[in-house]
Backbone as ProteinMPNN parsed JSONL, in Angstrom:
{"seq_chain_A": "MQRIKVVLGDITKQKVDAIVNAANQTLLGGGGVDGAIHKAAGPELLEECKKIGGCRTGEAKITKGYKLPAKHVIHTVGPVWTRGENNEENLLANCYNNSLELAAKHKIRSIAFPSISTGAYRFPVERAAKIAVKEINKFLEGNDSIELVLIVCFDDKTFKAYQSALKEG", "coords_chain_A": {"N_chain_A": [[-10.65, 6.125, -16.395], [-10.747, 3.684, -13.895], [-8.097, 3.257, -11.748], [-7.529, 1.662, -9.611], [-8.531, -1.483, -8.576], [-10.542, -3.801, -6.841], [-10.466, -7.203, -6.361], [-11.719, -10.55, -6.068], [-9.91, -13.411, -5.548], [-7.098, -15.435, -6.667], [-3.898, -14.502, -6.131], [-1.664, -15.531, -7.402], [-2.437, -16.13, -9.936], [-2.829, -13.852, -11.385], [-2.694, -11.791, -14.236], [-0.564, -9.651, -14.566], [2.053, -7.139, -14.573], [3.586, -7.286, -12.249], [3.381, -9.028, -9.143], [2.706, -8.608, -5.675], [4.334, -9.917, -2.917], [3.458, -10.854, 0.258], [5.7, -11.204, 2.338], [7.954, -12.96, 4.635], [10.705, -11.915, 6.756], [12.952, -13.346, 5.888], [12.574, -13.96, 3.242], [12.385, -16.47, 2.202], [10.189, -18.047, 1.686], [7.11, -19.291, 3.088], [4.066, -19.511, 4.883], [0.605, -19.091, 3.791], [0.03, -16.374, 1.535], [2.71, -16.0, 0.807], [3.818, -18.642, 0.751], [2.173, -19.729, -1.266], [2.879, -18.172, -3.505], [5.624, -18.799, -3.794], [5.394, -21.542, -4.325], [3.912, -21.553, -6.74], [5.626, -20.109, -8.429], [7.895, -21.645, -8.628], [11.063, -23.415, -7.985], [13.157, -21.722, -8.708], [12.589, -19.14, -7.852], [12.999, -19.228, -5.07], [15.76, -19.717, -5.08], [16.744, -17.297, -6.177], [15.843, -15.537, -4.193], [17.387, -16.356, -2.019], [19.802, -15.182, -2.581], [19.37, -12.508, -2.164], [19.327, -11.769, 0.516], [17.39, -11.274, 2.476], [14.834, -9.043, 3.914], [13.775, -6.06, 5.443], [11.091, -5.167, 7.7], [8.514, -3.333, 6.209], [10.02, -2.587, 4.032], [10.912, -3.242, 0.531], [11.692, -5.638, -2.01], [12.719, -6.796, -5.266], [12.139, -9.499, -7.551], [12.43, -11.882, -10.264], [9.518, -13.34, -11.866], [9.344, -15.967, -12.683], [7.703, -18.961, -13.045], [5.228, -17.837, -12.769], [2.339, -15.982, -14.031], [2.901, -13.283, -13.864], [5.623, -11.064, -14.547], [7.355, -10.207, -12.607], [8.063, -10.381, -9.054], [7.345, -8.537, -6.273], [8.605, -8.341, -3.179], [7.505, -7.744, 0.042], [7.676, -6.963, 3.498], [5.334, -7.164, 5.857], [4.093, -5.644, 8.912], [3.846, -7.323, 12.108], [0.892, -7.432, 13.912], [0.544, -5.793, 16.938], [-1.449, -4.711, 18.65], [-1.241, -2.117, 17.697], [0.852, -0.824, 18.888], [3.486, -0.657, 18.12], [4.254, 0.98, 15.934], [2.917, -0.086, 13.752], [1.007, 0.774, 11.81], [2.322, 2.78, 10.279], [4.45, 1.246, 9.314], [3.065, -0.605, 7.731], [1.974, 1.141, 5.817], [4.397, 1.919, 4.656], [5.079, -0.478, 3.37], [3.319, -0.531, 1.16], [3.98, 1.939, -0.115], [6.798, 1.623, -0.635], [6.763, -0.66, -2.249], [5.308, 0.269, -4.476], [6.958, 2.365, -5.334], [9.245, 0.91, -6.069], [8.126, -0.61, -8.116], [7.49, 1.412, -9.999], [10.069, 2.326, -10.556], [11.065, 0.147, -11.932], [9.623, 0.21, -14.224], [7.091, -0.96, -14.242], [3.789, -1.496, -15.197], [1.392, -2.552, -14.363], [0.142, -3.905, -11.348], [-0.369, -6.229, -8.691], [-1.633, -6.463, -5.461], [-1.709, -8.331, -2.392], [-3.702, -8.651, 0.616], [-1.866, -7.252, 2.766], [-0.329, -8.357, 5.738], [-2.676, -9.152, 7.077], [-3.28, -11.781, 7.55], [-1.652, -14.316, 9.022], [-0.196, -12.43, 10.457], [-2.029, -10.891, 11.736], [-3.064, -8.216, 11.47], [-5.703, -5.922, 11.774], [-8.242, -6.291, 9.387], [-10.017, -4.307, 8.316], [-8.813, -1.913, 9.062], [-6.305, -2.224, 7.856], [-7.103, -2.252, 5.173], [-8.019, 0.387, 4.766], [-5.62, 1.818, 5.115], [-4.099, 0.74, 3.001], [-5.59, 1.519, 0.675], [-5.544, 4.313, 0.967], [-2.754, 4.871, 0.784], [-2.116, 3.82, -1.751], [-3.774, 5.385, -3.417], [-2.664, 7.922, -2.859], [-0.085, 7.596, -3.917], [-0.684, 7.122, -6.659], [-1.826, 9.543, -7.395], [0.359, 11.216, -7.672], [1.897, 9.987, -9.587], [1.937, 8.728, -12.761], [2.853, 6.468, -14.003], [2.142, 3.883, -13.312], [-0.492, 2.014, -14.39], [-2.532, 0.319, -13.553], [-3.688, -0.947, -10.494], [-4.287, -3.766, -8.788], [-6.091, -5.072, -6.078], [-5.988, -7.983, -4.603], [-8.094, -10.159, -3.151], [-8.447, -12.835, -0.907], [-10.643, -13.925, 0.419], [-14.206, -13.475, 1.165], [-14.719, -11.697, 3.345], [-12.409, -10.093, 3.478], [-12.441, -9.037, 0.883], [-14.832, -7.502, 0.965], [-14.097, -5.605, 2.911], [-12.018, -4.206, 1.621], [-13.377, -3.27, -0.641], [-15.173, -1.526, 0.591], [-13.354, 0.313, 1.755], [-12.26, 1.373, -0.572], [-14.473, 2.644, -1.711], [-14.915, 4.618, 0.217], [-12.58, 5.964, -0.074]], "CA_chain_A": [[-10.489, 4.718, -16.035], [-10.42, 3.389, -12.498], [-6.75, 2.675, -11.701], [-7.486, 0.688, -8.508], [-9.652, -2.42, -8.595], [-10.536, -4.844, -5.817], [-10.981, -8.446, -6.931], [-11.674, -11.756, -5.244], [-9.226, -14.428, -6.334], [-5.796, -16.003, -6.344], [-2.886, -13.561, -6.621], [-0.681, -16.218, -8.247], [-3.006, -16.29, -11.28], [-3.076, -12.532, -11.968], [-1.906, -11.451, -15.426], [-0.072, -8.286, -14.374], [3.511, -7.082, -14.681], [4.181, -7.707, -10.973], [2.543, -9.28, -7.975], [3.387, -8.315, -4.418], [4.363, -11.022, -1.975], [3.492, -10.538, 1.692], [6.768, -12.132, 2.706], [8.601, -12.811, 5.938], [11.986, -11.218, 6.606], [13.974, -14.163, 5.224], [12.184, -14.077, 1.828], [12.615, -17.855, 1.792], [8.928, -18.776, 1.646], [6.412, -19.455, 4.358], [2.686, -19.925, 4.687], [-0.289, -18.112, 3.192], [0.374, -15.799, 0.235], [4.132, -16.243, 0.57], [3.977, -20.036, 0.34], [1.483, -19.932, -2.544], [3.688, -17.547, -4.558], [6.828, -19.611, -3.985], [4.992, -22.81, -4.944], [3.511, -21.303, -8.126], [6.762, -19.59, -9.199], [8.884, -22.702, -8.813], [12.247, -23.35, -7.126], [14.063, -20.635, -9.103], [12.297, -17.972, -7.017], [13.715, -19.438, -3.813], [17.198, -19.551, -5.332], [17.017, -15.863, -6.303], [15.616, -14.925, -2.881], [18.529, -16.684, -1.154], [20.894, -14.259, -2.916], [18.987, -11.132, -1.798], [19.725, -11.515, 1.903], [16.291, -10.872, 3.34], [14.164, -7.755, 3.748], [13.255, -5.56, 6.715], [9.68, -4.794, 7.738], [8.184, -2.077, 5.538], [10.825, -2.419, 2.826], [10.506, -4.076, -0.605], [12.733, -6.132, -2.921], [12.102, -7.33, -6.486], [12.728, -10.663, -8.213], [11.686, -12.353, -11.433], [8.306, -14.102, -11.544], [9.559, -17.356, -13.08], [6.567, -19.666, -13.648], [3.993, -17.065, -12.565], [1.976, -15.128, -15.17], [3.554, -11.987, -13.643], [7.059, -11.07, -14.862], [8.114, -9.862, -11.408], [7.48, -10.46, -7.716], [7.862, -7.553, -5.326], [8.474, -8.909, -1.842], [7.491, -6.749, 1.114], [7.45, -7.581, 4.796], [4.384, -6.406, 6.654], [4.274, -5.713, 10.365], [3.009, -8.175, 12.954], [0.016, -6.573, 14.707], [0.647, -5.863, 18.402], [-2.413, -3.7, 19.14], [-0.879, -0.786, 17.222], [1.794, -0.224, 19.842], [4.852, -0.686, 17.592], [4.345, 1.679, 14.648], [2.444, -0.99, 12.708], [0.312, 1.468, 10.722], [3.336, 3.391, 9.417], [5.188, 0.171, 8.648], [2.209, -1.13, 6.663], [1.972, 2.175, 4.774], [5.689, 1.813, 3.975], [5.025, -1.642, 2.472], [2.66, -0.11, -0.077], [4.789, 2.988, -0.755], [8.055, 1.086, -1.148], [6.444, -1.572, -3.352], [4.921, 1.083, -5.634], [8.171, 3.071, -5.792], [10.066, -0.09, -6.743], [7.424, -0.926, -9.363], [7.687, 2.537, -10.921], [11.49, 2.323, -10.921], [11.272, -0.961, -12.872], [8.714, 0.427, -15.358], [5.948, -1.86, -14.128], [2.562, -0.753, -15.517], [0.266, -3.146, -13.63], [0.63, -4.567, -10.135], [-1.406, -6.818, -7.84], [-1.3, -6.582, -4.045], [-2.585, -9.076, -1.49], [-4.0, -7.901, 1.838], [-0.625, -7.428, 3.519], [-0.312, -8.463, 7.215], [-3.978, -9.449, 7.7], [-3.407, -13.215, 7.811], [-0.931, -14.773, 10.217], [0.337, -11.285, 11.203], [-3.19, -10.437, 12.536], [-3.422, -6.804, 11.345], [-7.15, -5.855, 11.527], [-8.426, -6.142, 7.948], [-10.642, -3.024, 7.956], [-7.777, -0.887, 9.25], [-5.315, -2.455, 6.802], [-7.707, -1.858, 3.889], [-8.009, 1.858, 4.693], [-4.223, 2.234, 4.919], [-3.7, 0.34, 1.647], [-6.262, 2.374, -0.313], [-5.019, 5.677, 1.135], [-1.383, 4.945, 0.283], [-2.141, 3.583, -3.2], [-4.333, 6.604, -4.016], [-1.679, 8.993, -2.726], [0.974, 7.332, -4.883], [-1.187, 7.276, -8.027], [-2.05, 10.967, -7.654], [1.613, 11.854, -8.039], [2.675, 9.149, -10.488], [1.06, 8.118, -13.758], [3.523, 5.349, -14.661], [1.395, 2.648, -13.037], [-1.819, 2.157, -14.978], [-3.529, -0.496, -12.859], [-3.358, -1.591, -9.224], [-5.297, -4.714, -8.316], [-5.99, -5.589, -4.714], [-6.53, -9.328, -4.761], [-8.557, -10.638, -1.84], [-8.575, -14.285, -0.881], [-11.944, -14.334, 0.948], [-15.272, -12.471, 1.101], [-14.57, -10.682, 4.397], [-11.346, -9.189, 3.047], [-12.96, -8.373, -0.322], [-15.798, -6.472, 1.389], [-13.36, -4.552, 3.622], [-11.29, -3.389, 0.639], [-14.388, -2.558, -1.444], [-15.65, -0.432, 1.43], [-12.277, 1.298, 1.858], [-12.127, 2.014, -1.877], [-15.621, 3.559, -1.852], [-14.677, 5.765, 1.116], [-11.454, 6.459, -0.747]], "C_chain_A": [[-10.101, 4.599, -14.561], [-9.074, 2.678, -12.452], [-6.581, 1.692, -10.558], [-8.738, -0.181, -8.609], [-9.456, -3.447, -7.49], [-11.177, -6.085, -6.436], [-10.856, -9.575, -5.913], [-10.965, -12.817, -6.077], [-7.885, -14.84, -5.78], [-4.72, -15.098, -6.956], [-1.889, -14.236, -7.563], [-1.168, -16.37, -9.689], [-3.2, -14.956, -12.004], [-2.116, -12.249, -13.119], [-1.558, -9.967, -15.37], [1.453, -8.31, -14.505], [4.198, -7.577, -13.409], [3.099, -8.032, -9.964], [3.386, -8.985, -6.741], [3.235, -9.522, -3.504], [4.413, -10.467, -0.558], [4.438, -11.55, 2.332], [7.147, -12.011, 4.179], [9.998, -12.247, 5.697], [13.073, -12.032, 5.904], [13.8, -14.185, 3.706], [12.3, -15.509, 1.306], [11.339, -18.699, 1.77], [8.354, -18.946, 3.031], [5.021, -19.968, 4.082], [1.904, -18.874, 3.918], [0.127, -17.675, 1.797], [1.818, -16.139, -0.143], [4.371, -17.667, 0.056], [3.351, -20.31, -1.019], [2.292, -19.351, -3.704], [4.94, -18.371, -4.832], [6.495, -20.922, -4.697], [4.677, -22.605, -6.43], [4.682, -20.85, -9.001], [7.803, -20.657, -9.494], [10.152, -22.444, -8.005], [13.232, -22.23, -7.489], [13.84, -19.384, -8.264], [13.044, -18.079, -5.69], [15.216, -19.217, -3.997], [17.563, -18.074, -5.47], [16.866, -15.169, -4.955], [16.771, -15.192, -1.913], [19.671, -15.697, -1.357], [20.621, -12.832, -2.456], [19.394, -10.788, -0.371], [18.626, -10.963, 2.785], [15.787, -9.459, 3.086], [13.605, -7.327, 5.101], [11.783, -5.167, 6.593], [9.481, -3.407, 7.125], [8.96, -1.826, 4.261], [10.338, -3.367, 1.728], [11.719, -4.432, -1.453], [12.028, -6.761, -4.126], [12.886, -8.525, -7.018], [11.957, -10.914, -9.505], [10.467, -13.146, -10.957], [8.381, -15.575, -11.878], [8.31, -17.976, -13.677], [5.218, -18.971, -13.424], [3.612, -16.336, -13.852], [2.632, -13.736, -15.074], [5.051, -12.102, -13.923], [7.917, -10.868, -13.617], [7.318, -10.171, -10.142], [8.159, -9.373, -6.884], [7.56, -8.091, -3.938], [8.493, -7.772, -0.83], [7.131, -7.45, 2.412], [6.546, -6.681, 5.622], [4.655, -6.559, 8.137], [3.355, -6.747, 11.015], [2.206, -7.237, 13.858], [0.222, -6.832, 16.199], [-0.16, -4.712, 18.995], [-2.03, -2.27, 18.749], [0.167, -0.084, 18.064], [3.226, -0.124, 19.313], [4.939, -0.131, 16.172], [3.82, 0.845, 13.473], [1.79, -0.265, 11.541], [1.302, 2.116, 9.766], [4.134, 2.336, 8.66], [4.372, -0.435, 7.501], [2.131, -0.131, 5.511], [3.271, 2.116, 3.969], [5.73, 0.625, 3.012], [4.438, -1.246, 1.124], [3.509, 0.919, -0.821], [6.054, 2.424, -1.383], [7.832, 0.114, -2.304], [6.096, -0.788, -4.615], [6.114, 1.853, -6.198], [9.071, 2.113, -6.578], [9.446, -0.472, -8.091], [7.653, 0.172, -10.4], [9.124, 2.565, -11.441], [11.784, 1.259, -11.986], [10.292, -0.932, -14.041], [7.559, -0.577, -15.406], [4.677, -1.037, -14.308], [1.343, -1.283, -14.754], [0.814, -4.001, -12.489], [-0.555, -5.089, -9.329], [-0.874, -6.985, -6.419], [-2.223, -7.58, -3.366], [-2.963, -8.148, -0.331], [-2.836, -8.144, 2.809], [-0.876, -7.388, 5.037], [-1.629, -8.877, 7.862], [-4.21, -10.939, 7.959], [-2.737, -13.57, 9.124], [-0.394, -13.616, 11.065], [-0.756, -10.489, 11.926], [-3.522, -8.939, 12.477], [-4.929, -6.751, 11.061], [-7.448, -5.472, 10.073], [-9.042, -4.794, 7.556], [-9.624, -1.883, 8.047], [-6.719, -1.014, 8.152], [-5.834, -1.995, 5.442], [-7.681, -0.336, 3.718], [-6.604, 2.392, 4.445], [-3.795, 1.943, 3.481], [-4.289, 1.289, 0.608], [-5.734, 3.805, -0.241], [-3.638, 5.808, 0.492], [-1.324, 4.735, -1.232], [-2.67, 4.829, -3.917], [-3.324, 7.744, -4.001], [-0.553, 8.816, -3.754], [0.494, 7.621, -6.306], [-1.46, 8.737, -8.388], [-0.788, 11.651, -8.154], [2.429, 11.095, -9.066], [1.736, 8.474, -11.483], [1.693, 6.923, -14.479], [2.8, 4.023, -14.436], [-0.053, 2.859, -13.465], [-2.899, 1.418, -14.197], [-2.939, -1.1, -11.592], [-4.53, -2.487, -8.858], [-5.032, -5.004, -6.85], [-6.736, -6.918, -4.75], [-6.83, -9.9, -3.385], [-8.873, -12.122, -1.922], [-9.954, -14.749, -0.398], [-12.923, -13.162, 0.942], [-15.114, -11.355, 2.13], [-13.537, -9.63, 3.982], [-11.801, -8.377, 1.837], [-13.899, -7.229, 0.059], [-15.102, -5.312, 2.101], [-12.643, -3.637, 2.638], [-12.249, -2.644, -0.276], [-14.893, -1.337, -0.683], [-14.602, 0.672, 1.533], [-12.104, 2.063, 0.544], [-13.263, 3.007, -2.117], [-15.448, 4.81, -1.002], [-13.51, 6.613, 0.611], [-10.584, 7.501, -0.351]], "O_chain_A": [[-9.24, 5.325, -14.064], [-8.917, 1.613, -13.048], [-5.596, 0.955, -10.525], [-9.855, 0.325, -8.713], [-8.34, -3.903, -7.24], [-12.286, -6.025, -6.967], [-10.003, -9.549, -5.026], [-11.381, -13.093, -7.202], [-7.574, -14.633, -4.608], [-4.654, -14.954, -8.177], [-1.326, -13.575, -8.436], [-0.378, -16.707, -10.571], [-3.691, -14.94, -13.133], [-0.905, -12.436, -13.005], [-2.178, -9.142, -16.041], [2.062, -9.379, -14.544], [5.253, -8.208, -13.47], [2.043, -7.401, -9.932], [4.611, -9.097, -6.763], [2.145, -10.071, -3.346], [5.311, -9.698, -0.218], [4.02, -12.609, 2.802], [6.72, -11.09, 4.875], [10.424, -12.117, 4.549], [14.024, -11.454, 5.376], [14.763, -14.402, 2.971], [12.31, -15.728, 0.095], [11.405, -19.927, 1.828], [9.048, -18.761, 4.03], [4.809, -20.761, 3.164], [2.469, -17.886, 3.45], [0.529, -18.498, 0.974], [2.099, -16.519, -1.28], [5.048, -17.864, -0.953], [3.922, -21.035, -1.835], [2.383, -19.967, -4.767], [5.277, -18.614, -5.99], [7.238, -21.358, -5.577], [5.119, -23.383, -7.276], [4.725, -21.173, -10.188], [8.512, -20.579, -10.498], [10.302, -21.379, -7.406], [14.053, -21.837, -6.659], [14.785, -18.645, -7.989], [13.656, -17.108, -5.243], [15.862, -18.595, -3.153], [18.585, -17.641, -4.937], [17.673, -14.306, -4.609], [17.093, -14.344, -1.081], [20.42, -15.406, -0.425], [21.548, -12.027, -2.366], [19.764, -9.649, -0.083], [18.907, -10.252, 3.749], [16.244, -8.771, 2.173], [13.028, -8.14, 5.823], [11.3, -4.87, 5.5], [10.173, -2.448, 7.468], [8.599, -0.944, 3.483], [9.459, -4.195, 1.964], [12.649, -3.639, -1.598], [10.884, -7.204, -4.023], [14.115, -8.568, -6.95], [10.965, -10.245, -9.796], [10.394, -13.567, -9.802], [7.56, -16.358, -11.4], [7.884, -17.543, -14.748], [4.181, -19.479, -13.853], [4.48, -16.091, -14.69], [2.883, -13.096, -16.095], [5.678, -13.106, -13.583], [9.068, -11.303, -13.572], [6.088, -10.217, -10.149], [9.386, -9.305, -6.807], [6.4, -8.272, -3.569], [9.395, -6.935, -0.845], [6.371, -8.418, 2.416], [6.934, -5.586, 6.03], [5.353, -7.478, 8.566], [2.248, -7.008, 10.543], [2.774, -6.349, 14.495], [0.087, -7.964, 16.662], [0.357, -3.868, 19.727], [-2.453, -1.317, 19.403], [0.342, 1.13, 17.956], [4.092, 0.435, 19.986], [5.613, -0.701, 15.314], [4.234, 1.049, 12.332], [1.997, -0.649, 10.39], [1.135, 2.009, 8.551], [4.455, 2.524, 7.486], [4.912, -0.739, 6.437], [2.215, -0.525, 4.348], [3.252, 2.248, 2.745], [6.349, 0.711, 1.952], [4.988, -1.581, 0.075], [3.733, 0.785, -2.024], [6.353, 2.714, -2.541], [8.631, 0.071, -3.239], [6.541, -1.143, -5.707], [6.255, 1.973, -7.415], [9.595, 2.474, -7.632], [10.156, -0.637, -9.083], [7.976, -0.119, -11.552], [9.36, 2.801, -12.626], [12.651, 1.452, -12.838], [10.142, -1.92, -14.76], [7.116, -0.984, -16.481], [4.5, -0.007, -13.657], [0.38, -0.551, -14.527], [1.805, -4.716, -12.641], [-1.615, -4.463, -9.291], [0.188, -7.567, -6.201], [-3.398, -7.672, -3.72], [-2.573, -6.98, -0.319], [-2.831, -9.114, 3.567], [-1.552, -6.491, 5.541], [-1.702, -8.949, 9.089], [-5.234, -11.313, 8.53], [-3.193, -13.178, 10.198], [-0.16, -13.789, 12.261], [-0.459, -9.532, 12.642], [-4.209, -8.442, 13.369], [-5.398, -7.474, 10.182], [-6.963, -4.45, 9.585], [-8.627, -4.199, 6.561], [-9.596, -0.998, 7.192], [-6.29, -0.009, 7.585], [-5.089, -1.416, 4.652], [-7.356, 0.163, 2.641], [-6.42, 3.316, 3.652], [-3.199, 2.794, 2.821], [-3.566, 1.805, -0.245], [-5.504, 4.437, -1.272], [-3.386, 6.751, -0.258], [-0.555, 5.409, -1.918], [-2.086, 5.276, -4.904], [-3.148, 8.444, -4.998], [-0.126, 9.783, -4.384], [1.189, 8.29, -7.071], [-1.34, 9.125, -9.55], [-0.861, 12.567, -8.973], [3.543, 11.507, -9.393], [0.839, 7.73, -11.086], [1.134, 6.422, -15.454], [2.85, 3.138, -15.29], [-0.742, 3.753, -12.976], [-4.054, 1.844, -14.18], [-1.853, -1.68, -11.602], [-5.642, -2.005, -8.643], [-3.884, -5.162, -6.435], [-7.956, -6.962, -4.907], [-5.932, -10.097, -2.565], [-9.485, -12.595, -2.88], [-10.396, -15.84, -0.759], [-12.533, -12.012, 0.741], [-15.35, -10.189, 1.817], [-13.768, -8.429, 4.121], [-11.572, -7.169, 1.774], [-13.777, -6.12, -0.461], [-15.481, -4.156, 1.91], [-12.659, -2.418, 2.805], [-11.976, -1.505, -0.655], [-15.022, -0.25, -1.247], [-14.937, 1.851, 1.411], [-11.832, 3.263, 0.552], [-13.041, 4.087, -2.664], [-15.781, 5.916, -1.427], [-13.461, 7.822, 0.838], [-9.632, 7.815, -1.066]]}, "name": "protein", "num_of_chains": 1, "seq": "MQRIKVVLGDITKQKVDAIVNAANQTLLGGGGVDGAIHKAAGPELLEECKKIGGCRTGEAKITKGYKLPAKHVIHTVGPVWTRGENNEENLLANCYNNSLELAAKHKIRSIAFPSISTGAYRFPVERAAKIAVKEINKFLEGNDSIELVLIVCFDDKTFKAYQSALKEG"}
């Protein structure tokens, strides 16, 4: 069975144990994926996030999913792209690794990721896709607790980039 799948759709509608939120450092909501997740989960998510105290770039924190189909939200803060001059690739890799480690720790069997940092944070999507697939594959090779990883793409360009990265694998 293929444990990684790339799909085109809305991450807030995924029926998985956890979805990953491409959050900002405050964890208090924002635009894009972050805003959509907060809106779909309801105000309880914001209240729980206020108690966490934020999250540093590359790290991950977990909350309940509230009104989402997913039981949990794993919040990770991706790097802002500055032409690759500030360790962005390693920080993005850390987002995937730390999110997967947290998922395994919480006995999550299925997880959905967005394309972290490729929206407002301007990380080049093809480069981000290769990093994501590499890190997810590396994690799954050494850990069988997670049965399914979805990469949920919001548009065709992103979907094609992740499909290509998965094929190159």
